[in-house]
C-alpha positions as protocol buffer text, in pm:
chain_id: "A"
residue {
  index: 1
  type: MET
  ca { x: 6279 y: 4540 z: 4760 }
}
residue {
  index: 2
  type: HIS
  ca { x: 6179 y: 4837 z: 4574 }
}
residue {
  index: 3
  type: ARG
  ca { x: 6453 y: 5095 z: 4544 }
}
residue {
  index: 4
  type: ARG
  ca { x: 6332 y: 5398 z: 4517 }
}
residue {
  index: 5
  type: SER
  ca { x: 6535 y: 5712 z: 4318 }
}
residue {
  index: 6
  type: PHE
  ca { x: 6506 y: 6020 z: 4360 }
}
residue {
  index: 7
  type: ARG
  ca { x: 6620 y: 6244 z: 4110 }
}
residue {
  index: 8
  type: LYS
  ca { x: 6671 y: 6655 z: 4243 }
}
residue {
  index: 9
  type: LYS
  ca { x: 6482 y: 6848 z: 4036 }
}
residue {
  index: 10
  type: SER
  ca { x: 6782 y: 7161 z: 3910 }
}
residue {
  index: 11
  type: LEU
  ca { x: 6705 y: 7453 z: 3859 }
}
residue {
  index: 12
  type: GLU
  ca { x: 6765 y: 7650 z: 3547 }
}
residue {
  index: 13
  type: ILE
  ca { x: 6812 y: 8018 z: 3547 }
}
residue {
  index: 14
  type: GLU
  ca { x: 6694 y: 8206 z: 3259 }
}
residue {
  index: 15
  type: LEU
  ca { x: 6992 y: 8488 z: 3177 }
}
residue {
  index: 16
  type: PHE
  ca { x: 6784 y: 8649 z: 2914 }
}
residue {
  index: 17
  type: PRO
  ca { x: 6597 y: 8835 z: 3111 }
}
residue {
  index: 18
  type: PHE
  ca { x: 6925 y: 8992 z: 3257 }
}
residue {
  index: 19
  type: LEU
  ca { x: 7079 y: 8997 z: 2894 }
}
residue {
  index: 20
  type: SER
  ca { x: 6807 y: 9238 z: 2751 }
}
residue {
  index: 21
  type: ILE
  ca { x: 6801 y: 9485 z: 3005 }
}
residue {
  index: 22
  type: LEU
  ca { x: 7204 y: 9468 z: 2959 }
}
residue {
  index: 23
  type: ALA
  ca { x: 7211 y: 9568 z: 2639 }
}
residue {
  index: 24
  type: CYS
  ca { x: 6887 y: 9867 z: 2658 }
}
residue {
  index: 25
  type: THR
  ca { x: 7181 y: 10002 z: 2890 }
}
residue {
  index: 26
  type: ILE
  ca { x: 7417 y: 9967 z: 2632 }
}
residue {
  index: 27
  type: GLY
  ca { x: 7248 y: 10091 z: 2379 }
}
residue {
  index: 28
  type: THR
  ca { x: 7104 y: 10380 z: 2591 }
}
residue {
  index: 29
  type: LEU
  ca { x: 7492 y: 10463 z: 2677 }
}
residue {
  index: 30
  type: ILE
  ca { x: 7578 y: 10479 z: 2291 }
}
residue {
  index: 31
  type: LEU
  ca { x: 7322 y: 10679 z: 2239 }
}
residue {
  index: 32
  type: LEU
  ca { x: 7420 y: 10911 z: 2427 }
}
residue {
  index: 33
  type: ILE
  ca { x: 7784 y: 10925 z: 2386 }
}
residue {
  index: 34
  type: ILE
  ca { x: 7668 y: 11013 z: 2051 }
}
residue {
  index: 35
  type: VAL
  ca { x: 7440 y: 11296 z: 2135 }
}
residue {
  index: 36
  type: LEU
  ca { x: 7699 y: 11408 z: 2338 }
}
residue {
  index: 37
  type: THR
  ca { x: 7970 y: 11356 z: 2090 }
}
residue {
  index: 38
  type: THR
  ca { x: 7837 y: 11526 z: 1817 }
}
residue {
  index: 39
  type: GLN
  ca { x: 7720 y: 11846 z: 1991 }
}
residue {
  index: 40
  type: LEU
  ca { x: 8125 y: 11899 z: 2167 }
}
residue {
  index: 41
  type: LEU
  ca { x: 8188 y: 11862 z: 1737 }
}
residue {
  index: 42
  type: LYS
  ca { x: 7924 y: 12137 z: 1679 }
}
residue {
  index: 43
  type: ASN
  ca { x: 8066 y: 12369 z: 1911 }
}
residue {
  index: 44
  type: GLU
  ca { x: 8421 y: 12355 z: 1880 }
}
residue {
  index: 45
  type: ARG
  ca { x: 8487 y: 12622 z: 1624 }
}
residue {
  index: 46
  type: GLU
  ca { x: 8276 y: 12842 z: 1798 }
}
residue {
  index: 47
  type: ILE
  ca { x: 8461 y: 13078 z: 2084 }
}
residue {
  index: 48
  type: THR
  ca { x: 8244 y: 13284 z: 2323 }
}
residue {
  index: 49
  type: ILE
  ca { x: 8450 y: 13538 z: 2536 }
}
residue {
  index: 50
  type: ILE
  ca { x: 8185 y: 13727 z: 2831 }
}
residue {
  index: 51
  type: ALA
  ca { x: 8304 y: 14030 z: 2947 }
}
residue {
  index: 52
  type: LYS
  ca { x: 8290 y: 14108 z: 3323 }
}
residue {
  index: 53
  type: GLN
  ca { x: 8440 y: 14308 z: 3583 }
}
residue {
  index: 54
  type: GLU
  ca { x: 8773 y: 14048 z: 3712 }
}
residue {
  index: 55
  type: THR
  ca { x: 8741 y: 14005 z: 4146 }
}
residue {
  index: 56
  type: SER
  ca { x: 9149 y: 13951 z: 4137 }
}
residue {
  index: 57
  type: GLY
  ca { x: 9466 y: 14009 z: 3978 }
}
residue {
  index: 58
  type: GLU
  ca { x: 9564 y: 14387 z: 3819 }
}
residue {
  index: 59
  type: ASN
  ca { x: 9292 y: 14447 z: 3666 }
}
residue {
  index: 60
  type: GLN
  ca { x: 9063 y: 14453 z: 3944 }
}
residue {
  index: 61
  type: GLY
  ca { x: 8746 y: 14610 z: 3940 }
}
residue {
  index: 62
  type: LYS
  ca { x: 8827 y: 14704 z: 3580 }
}
residue {
  index: 63
  type: ILE
  ca { x: 8590 y: 14661 z: 3266 }
}
residue {
  index: 64
  type: PRO
  ca { x: 8780 y: 14478 z: 2978 }
}
residue {
  index: 65
  type: LYS
  ca { x: 8708 y: 14579 z: 2605 }
}
residue {
  index: 66
  type: TYR
  ca { x: 8790 y: 14378 z: 2359 }
}
residue {
  index: 67
  type: VAL
  ca { x: 8933 y: 14432 z: 2021 }
}
residue {
  index: 68
  type: GLU
  ca { x: 9013 y: 14167 z: 1736 }
}
residue {
  index: 69
  type: CYS
  ca { x: 9368 y: 14095 z: 1539 }
}
residue {
  index: 70
  type: ARG
  ca { x: 9274 y: 13990 z: 1186 }
}
residue {
  index: 71
  type: GLU
  ca { x: 9514 y: 13973 z: 879 }
}
residue {
  index: 72
  type: ASP
  ca { x: 9349 y: 14280 z: 746 }
}
residue {
  index: 73
  type: GLY
  ca { x: 9298 y: 14451 z: 1014 }
}
residue {
  index: 74
  type: VAL
  ca { x: 9119 y: 14533 z: 1359 }
}
residue {
  index: 75
  type: LEU
  ca { x: 8745 y: 14434 z: 1492 }
}
residue {
  index: 76
  type: LEU
  ca { x: 8632 y: 14629 z: 1793 }
}
residue {
  index: 77
  type: HIS
  ca { x: 8375 y: 14433 z: 1962 }
}
residue {
  index: 78
  type: PRO
  ca { x: 8034 y: 14394 z: 2054 }
}
residue {
  index: 79
  type: SER
  ca { x: 8026 y: 14747 z: 1830 }
}
residue {
  index: 80
  type: GLN
  ca { x: 8154 y: 14487 z: 1506 }
}
residue {
  index: 81
  type: GLU
  ca { x: 8334 y: 14814 z: 1403 }
}
residue {
  index: 82
  type: PHE
  ca { x: 8578 y: 14729 z: 1156 }
}
residue {
  index: 83
  type: VAL
  ca { x: 8915 y: 14909 z: 1085 }
}
residue {
  index: 84
  type: PRO
  ca { x: 9128 y: 14830 z: 808 }
}
residue {
  index: 85
  type: THR
  ca { x: 9483 y: 14843 z: 854 }
}
residue {
  index: 86
  type: SER
  ca { x: 9551 y: 15156 z: 645 }
}
residue {
  index: 87
  type: GLN
  ca { x: 9325 y: 15308 z: 914 }
}
residue {
  index: 88
  type: LEU
  ca { x: 9513 y: 15243 z: 1225 }
}
residue {
  index: 89
  type: ASP
  ca { x: 9713 y: 15557 z: 1243 }
}
residue {
  index: 90
  type: ASN
  ca { x: 9343 y: 15804 z: 1147 }
}
residue {
  index: 91
  type: TYR
  ca { x: 9361 y: 15961 z: 1448 }
}
residue {
  index: 92
  type: ARG
  ca { x: 8938 y: 16002 z: 1367 }
}
residue {
  index: 93
  type: SER
  ca { x: 8899 y: 15581 z: 1320 }
}
residue {
  index: 94
  type: PRO
  ca { x: 8729 y: 15371 z: 1533 }
}
residue {
  index: 95
  type: PHE
  ca { x: 9026 y: 15210 z: 1684 }
}
residue {
  index: 96
  type: ASN
  ca { x: 9211 y: 15526 z: 1782 }
}
residue {
  index: 97
  type: GLN
  ca { x: 8888 y: 15646 z: 1984 }
}
residue {
  index: 98
  type: LEU
  ca { x: 8848 y: 15355 z: 2121 }
}
residue {
  index: 99
  type: ILE
  ca { x: 9229 y: 15385 z: 2254 }
}
residue {
  index: 100
  type: ARG
  ca { x: 9136 y: 15712 z: 2403 }
}
residue {
  index: 101
  type: GLU
  ca { x: 8906 y: 15631 z: 2549 }
}
residue {
  index: 102
  type: VAL
  ca { x: 9031 y: 15372 z: 2750 }
}
residue {
  index: 103
  type: GLN
  ca { x: 9286 y: 15619 z: 2866 }
}
residue {
  index: 104
  type: ARG
  ca { x: 9105 y: 15824 z: 2981 }
}
residue {
  index: 105
  type: ASN
  ca { x: 8938 y: 15553 z: 3187 }
}
residue {
  index: 106
  type: LYS
  ca { x: 9260 y: 15375 z: 3259 }
}
residue {
  index: 107
  type: ASP
  ca { x: 9181 y: 15276 z: 3639 }
}
residue {
  index: 108
  type: LYS
  ca { x: 8842 y: 15151 z: 3502 }
}
residue {
  index: 109
  type: GLN
  ca { x: 8894 y: 14964 z: 3171 }
}
residue {
  index: 110
  type: TYR
  ca { x: 9155 y: 14797 z: 3027 }
}
residue {
  index: 111
  type: LEU
  ca { x: 9231 y: 14597 z: 2708 }
}
residue {
  index: 112
  type: ILE
  ca { x: 9200 y: 14229 z: 2567 }
}
residue {
  index: 113
  type: VAL
  ca { x: 9287 y: 14142 z: 2220 }
}
residue {
  index: 114
  type: VAL
  ca { x: 9177 y: 13858 z: 2077 }
}
residue {
  index: 115
  type: LEU
  ca { x: 9432 y: 13721 z: 1805 }
}
residue {
  index: 116
  type: ARG
  ca { x: 9385 y: 13509 z: 1562 }
}
residue {
  index: 117
  type: PRO
  ca { x: 9714 y: 13307 z: 1343 }
}
residue {
  index: 118
  type: GLN
  ca { x: 9709 y: 13575 z: 1082 }
}
residue {
  index: 119
  type: GLY
  ca { x: 9720 y: 13849 z: 1233 }
}
residue {
  index: 120
  type: ILE
  ca { x: 10008 y: 13883 z: 1429 }
}
residue {
  index: 121
  type: ASP
  ca { x: 10139 y: 14150 z: 1240 }
}
residue {
  index: 122
  type: VAL
  ca { x: 9872 y: 14330 z: 1342 }
}
residue {
  index: 123
  type: PHE
  ca { x: 9876 y: 14219 z: 1688 }
}
residue {
  index: 124
  type: GLN
  ca { x: 10265 y: 14373 z: 1719 }
}
residue {
  index: 125
  type: GLU
  ca { x: 10066 y: 14718 z: 1586 }
}
residue {
  index: 126
  type: VAL
  ca { x: 9841 y: 14760 z: 1827 }
}
residue {
  index: 127
  type: ARG
  ca { x: 10015 y: 14553 z: 2123 }
}
residue {
  index: 128
  type: ASP
  ca { x: 10290 y: 14920 z: 2084 }
}
residue {
  index: 129
  type: ARG
  ca { x: 10011 y: 15143 z: 2056 }
}
residue {
  index: 130
  type: VAL
  ca { x: 9843 y: 15037 z: 2365 }
}
residue {
  index: 131
  type: GLU
  ca { x: 10158 y: 15019 z: 2569 }
}
residue {
  index: 132
  type: LYS
  ca { x: 10295 y: 15299 z: 2433 }
}
residue {
  index: 133
  type: GLN
  ca { x: 9918 y: 15438 z: 2579 }
}
residue {
  index: 134
  type: GLY
  ca { x: 10010 y: 15261 z: 2947 }
}
residue {
  index: 135
  type: ILE
  ca { x: 9709 y: 15106 z: 2878 }
}
residue {
  index: 136
  type: ASP
  ca { x: 9701 y: 14741 z: 3077 }
}
residue {
  index: 137
  type: ILE
  ca { x: 9647 y: 14490 z: 2768 }
}
residue {
  index: 138
  type: GLY
  ca { x: 9557 y: 14158 z: 2741 }
}
residue {
  index: 139
  type: TYR
  ca { x: 9502 y: 13874 z: 2477 }
}
residue {
  index: 140
  type: GLU
  ca { x: 9317 y: 13562 z: 2384 }
}
residue {
  index: 141
  type: PRO
  ca { x: 9505 y: 13348 z: 2125 }
}
residue {
  index: 142
  type: ILE
  ca { x: 9169 y: 13164 z: 1896 }
}
residue {
  index: 143
  type: ASP
  ca { x: 9232 y: 12988 z: 1561 }
}
residue {
  index: 144
  type: GLN
  ca { x: 9172 y: 13143 z: 1229 }
}
residue {
  index: 145
  type: ASP
  ca { x: 8832 y: 12988 z: 1142 }
}
residue {
  index: 146
  type: TRP
  ca { x: 8702 y: 12987 z: 1492 }
}
residue {
  index: 147
  type: GLU
  ca { x: 8357 y: 13180 z: 1532 }
}
residue {
  index: 148
  type: LEU
  ca { x: 8376 y: 13479 z: 1806 }
}
residue {
  index: 149
  type: LYS
  ca { x: 8118 y: 13592 z: 2027 }
}
residue {
  index: 150
  type: ILE
  ca { x: 8129 y: 13885 z: 2241 }
}
residue {
  index: 151
  type: GLU
  ca { x: 7855 y: 13876 z: 2560 }
}
residue {
  index: 152
  type: GLU
  ca { x: 7866 y: 14159 z: 2789 }
}
residue {
  index: 153
  type: LEU
  ca { x: 7721 y: 14081 z: 3097 }
}
residue {
  index: 154
  type: GLN
  ca { x: 7504 y: 14304 z: 3321 }
}
residue {
  index: 155
  type: SER
  ca { x: 7642 y: 14499 z: 3587 }
}
residue {
  index: 156
  type: ASN
  ca { x: 7428 y: 14334 z: 3827 }
}
residue {
  index: 157
  type: GLU
  ca { x: 7573 y: 13999 z: 3721 }
}
residue {
  index: 158
  type: LYS
  ca { x: 7910 y: 13784 z: 3809 }
}
């Protein structure tokens, strides 16, 4: 008698193609994370404020005017006119001209004060003057070393 032996051929599964695809996917995801993180860190010290009319709330329909309080004075936006602390009392200073303009147009305009940590004393003075005139005021605190950009939207944009 002759005995036959049957051996089952075992199937071998190759994982190399799967692992190479997995390695490529992980590499792509790491690259994507690095690019996004770099973008976030680059823009961390920059803040953009877009001036637009509010559609709800107390200042609905009003146009904001922006003033930045610094340690040594006030910077008007977007004109970039600087008024030193010593000139805040001057009737003809651009700051007081802006206050008079906003007061004349109280129903259409209000003031937003951008506040830097070193400009607290200047902010107190500005706030007192604005509140005495009955002008609506808001404030936006930002870090000392952030770069500030003010963008005004066109009247047909929202």
